[in-house]
C-alpha positions as CSV (number, residue, x, y, z in Angstrom):
1,X,-52.6,-36.5,-73.9
2,X,-48.9,-37.0,-75.3
3,X,-48.4,-39.7,-78.0
4,X,-46.2,-42.6,-77.8
5,X,-43.5,-41.1,-80.1
6,X,-43.5,-38.0,-77.7
7,X,-42.9,-39.9,-74.9
8,X,-40.4,-42.0,-76.4
9,X,-38.5,-39.0,-77.8
10,X,-38.4,-37.0,-74.2
11,X,-37.2,-40.5,-72.7
12,X,-34.3,-40.5,-75.1
13,X,-34.0,-36.4,-74.7
14,X,-33.4,-37.2,-71.1
15,X,-31.2,-40.2,-71.3
16,X,-28.2,-38.6,-72.8
17,X,-27.9,-36.2,-69.6
18,X,-24.5,-36.7,-68.0
19,X,-24.0,-35.8,-64.4
20,X,-21.7,-33.0,-65.4
21,X,-24.0,-31.2,-67.9
22,X,-23.8,-27.5,-67.7
23,X,-26.3,-24.9,-69.3
24,X,-25.4,-21.4,-70.3
25,X,-28.4,-19.4,-69.2
26,X,-31.6,-20.6,-67.9
27,X,-34.9,-18.4,-66.7
28,X,-38.5,-18.7,-67.2
29,X,-38.3,-17.2,-70.6
30,X,-36.1,-20.2,-72.2
31,X,-32.4,-21.2,-71.9
32,X,-29.4,-21.3,-73.8
33,X,-27.0,-24.2,-74.4
34,X,-23.4,-23.6,-75.4
35,X,-20.6,-26.0,-76.3
36,X,-17.3,-25.8,-77.7
37,X,-15.2,-28.5,-79.0
38,X,-11.6,-29.0,-80.6
39,X,-10.8,-31.4,-83.4
40,X,-7.7,-32.1,-85.0
41,X,-9.0,-32.0,-88.5
42,X,-8.7,-29.2,-90.4
43,X,-11.6,-26.5,-91.1
44,X,-12.3,-27.5,-94.5
45,X,-13.0,-31.3,-93.4
46,X,-14.9,-30.2,-90.3
47,X,-17.1,-28.0,-92.1
48,X,-18.1,-31.0,-94.8
49,X,-18.4,-33.4,-91.7
50,X,-21.1,-30.6,-90.3
51,X,-23.1,-30.5,-93.3
52,X,-23.3,-34.7,-93.4
53,X,-25.1,-35.0,-90.1
54,X,-26.0,-38.9,-91.5
55,X,-22.2,-39.6,-90.8
56,X,-21.9,-38.1,-86.8
57,X,-25.6,-37.4,-85.4
58,X,-26.4,-40.3,-82.9
59,X,-29.4,-42.7,-84.3
60,X,-30.8,-43.1,-80.9
61,X,-31.7,-39.2,-81.2
62,X,-33.7,-39.8,-84.6
63,X,-37.1,-40.4,-85.1
64,X,-36.4,-43.1,-87.6
65,X,-33.7,-44.5,-85.2
66,X,-31.0,-44.3,-88.2
67,X,-28.9,-41.2,-88.8
68,X,-28.4,-42.5,-92.2
69,X,-32.0,-41.1,-92.8
70,X,-30.7,-37.3,-91.9
71,X,-29.4,-34.8,-94.6
72,X,-28.8,-31.1,-94.4
73,X,-29.6,-29.0,-97.7
74,X,-26.8,-26.6,-97.5
75,X,-28.5,-23.1,-98.2
76,X,-30.8,-20.5,-97.3
77,X,-34.1,-22.1,-96.6
78,X,-32.5,-25.5,-97.0
79,X,-34.0,-28.3,-94.5
80,X,-32.3,-30.6,-92.0
81,X,-34.6,-33.4,-92.6
82,X,-35.3,-37.0,-91.9
83,X,-36.5,-39.6,-93.9
84,X,-39.1,-42.2,-92.6
85,X,-38.5,-45.2,-94.5
86,X,-40.9,-48.2,-94.6
87,X,-39.5,-50.5,-91.9
88,X,-41.0,-53.8,-93.8
89,X,-39.9,-52.5,-97.1
90,X,-36.9,-50.0,-97.3
91,X,-37.2,-49.7,-101.1
92,X,-41.1,-49.0,-100.8
93,X,-42.1,-45.3,-100.6
94,X,-41.3,-43.6,-97.1
95,X,-44.1,-43.3,-94.7
96,X,-42.9,-39.9,-93.7
97,X,-40.7,-37.3,-93.0
98,X,-39.4,-35.0,-90.4
99,X,-38.2,-31.1,-90.6
100,X,-35.9,-30.8,-87.8
101,X,-34.6,-27.4,-88.4
102,X,-34.2,-24.7,-91.4
103,X,-31.3,-23.0,-92.5
104,X,-31.5,-19.1,-92.1
105,X,-27.9,-18.6,-92.6
106,X,-24.8,-20.3,-94.1
107,X,-21.5,-19.0,-94.7
108,X,-19.4,-21.7,-96.3
109,X,-16.3,-22.9,-93.8
110,X,-17.3,-20.5,-91.3
111,X,-21.0,-20.7,-90.1
112,X,-24.3,-22.3,-89.9
113,X,-27.5,-21.0,-88.2
114,X,-31.1,-23.0,-88.3
115,X,-34.1,-22.5,-86.7
116,X,-36.4,-25.4,-85.1
117,X,-37.5,-27.0,-82.2
118,X,-35.6,-30.4,-81.8
119,X,-37.2,-33.5,-80.4
120,X,-40.2,-33.5,-78.2
121,X,-39.9,-29.8,-78.1
122,X,-41.4,-29.8,-81.7
123,X,-44.8,-30.7,-80.0
124,X,-45.1,-27.5,-78.2
125,X,-45.1,-23.7,-79.1
126,X,-41.3,-23.8,-79.0
127,X,-38.8,-22.0,-81.2
128,X,-34.8,-22.9,-81.1
129,X,-32.0,-21.3,-82.9
130,X,-29.0,-23.5,-83.4
131,X,-25.8,-21.7,-84.6
132,X,-22.6,-23.6,-85.3
133,X,-19.5,-21.6,-86.1
134,X,-15.9,-23.0,-86.7
135,X,-12.5,-21.3,-86.8
136,X,-8.8,-22.5,-86.9
137,X,-7.6,-23.8,-83.6
138,X,-4.0,-24.2,-82.2
139,X,-4.0,-27.9,-83.4
140,X,-7.2,-28.0,-85.6
141,X,-10.3,-26.2,-85.7
142,X,-12.8,-24.8,-83.0
143,X,-16.4,-25.6,-83.0
144,X,-18.8,-23.8,-81.3
145,X,-22.2,-24.8,-80.8
146,X,-25.1,-22.6,-79.2
147,X,-28.8,-23.2,-79.2
148,X,-31.1,-20.6,-77.7
149,X,-34.7,-21.9,-76.7
150,X,-37.9,-19.9,-76.1
151,X,-41.6,-19.7,-76.3
152,X,-44.1,-21.9,-74.6
153,X,-43.1,-25.2,-73.1
154,X,-45.3,-27.4,-70.9
155,X,-42.4,-28.6,-69.0
156,X,-40.2,-26.0,-66.7
157,X,-37.4,-24.9,-68.8
158,X,-34.8,-25.4,-65.8
159,X,-35.8,-29.1,-66.3
160,X,-35.5,-29.3,-69.9
161,X,-32.5,-27.4,-70.4
162,X,-30.1,-30.1,-69.1
163,X,-31.5,-32.7,-70.9
164,X,-31.2,-30.4,-74.4
165,X,-27.8,-29.6,-73.2
166,X,-26.8,-33.2,-72.6
167,X,-28.5,-34.1,-75.9
168,X,-26.3,-31.8,-77.9
169,X,-23.5,-32.3,-76.0
170,X,-23.4,-36.1,-77.2
171,X,-23.8,-34.8,-80.7
172,X,-20.9,-32.7,-80.7
173,X,-18.8,-35.8,-79.2
174,X,-19.9,-37.9,-81.9
175,X,-18.7,-35.3,-84.3
176,X,-15.4,-34.8,-82.3
177,X,-15.3,-38.6,-82.6
178,X,-15.9,-38.9,-86.1
179,X,-13.0,-36.2,-86.8
180,X,-10.5,-37.9,-84.5
181,X,-10.5,-36.0,-81.7
182,X,-12.0,-36.5,-78.0
183,X,-14.8,-34.2,-76.7
184,X,-14.3,-31.1,-74.6
185,X,-16.9,-29.6,-72.7
186,X,-17.1,-25.9,-73.0
187,X,-17.3,-25.4,-69.3
188,X,-15.7,-26.4,-66.2
189,X,-17.1,-29.3,-64.4
190,X,-19.1,-28.3,-61.3
191,X,-17.4,-29.1,-57.6
192,X,-20.1,-32.4,-57.3
193,X,-19.2,-33.7,-60.9
194,X,-19.0,-37.9,-60.5
195,X,-15.4,-39.5,-60.2
196,X,-14.5,-40.2,-63.7
197,X,-16.2,-37.7,-65.4
198,X,-14.4,-36.4,-68.6
199,X,-12.1,-33.2,-68.1
200,X,-10.2,-30.8,-70.4
201,X,-6.8,-32.4,-69.3
202,X,-8.2,-36.0,-70.2
203,X,-10.2,-34.9,-73.1
204,X,-7.6,-33.6,-75.0
205,X,-6.2,-29.9,-75.9
206,X,-6.9,-27.7,-73.2
207,X,-10.5,-26.2,-73.0
208,X,-10.7,-22.3,-73.9
209,X,-12.2,-20.3,-71.6
210,X,-16.2,-20.4,-71.6
211,X,-17.9,-18.1,-74.2
212,X,-19.7,-15.4,-73.6
213,X,-21.3,-15.8,-77.0
214,X,-20.0,-12.6,-78.5
215,X,-18.2,-14.9,-81.1
216,X,-21.5,-16.1,-82.5
217,X,-22.6,-14.3,-85.7
218,X,-25.1,-11.7,-85.7
219,X,-24.5,-10.2,-82.4
């Protein structure tokens, strides 16, 4: 029987799915989510912001309900963790903590790779690898995010993939907003996209062609 926390997390995961969400790859073995955003901030500022999730991760996608409880220890083996503070007494000892992911590769100013099952995926035998890579862009900095998920999941991969895609897309949109730039999707919108859905032209700088993933480190 699923716990109330798991059910809530699954609902929150799914709530972020826009009708125009796209998934790079999906099969019975797993799926790949890939997004690209270009921000006007320089690489140094962008990198510092990425390593401070409390400033840009959406609170609605945390276990505590407050992104201020998030942190990333920027070294191999470091934790992308969340403190579960005592809501009745904020100054009291925390009631617990959550390890969202663990750093396995970090190259300052260029790439961050973490492994872990985000959100409700944590309750299953899932494996996830999140890579965030940055490089100078035409008018600022390009941020490429890729999340590869595999393992045993009780919900079909093709049902989970759009929810995860939407959730991570929302996080990247929030990051771009904090850095002073609108969000650009990495993939063109489908023909049945709803009227008013963001396009590369409306979102800001032209979106580069969809990545094949070859840019991701370690390939």
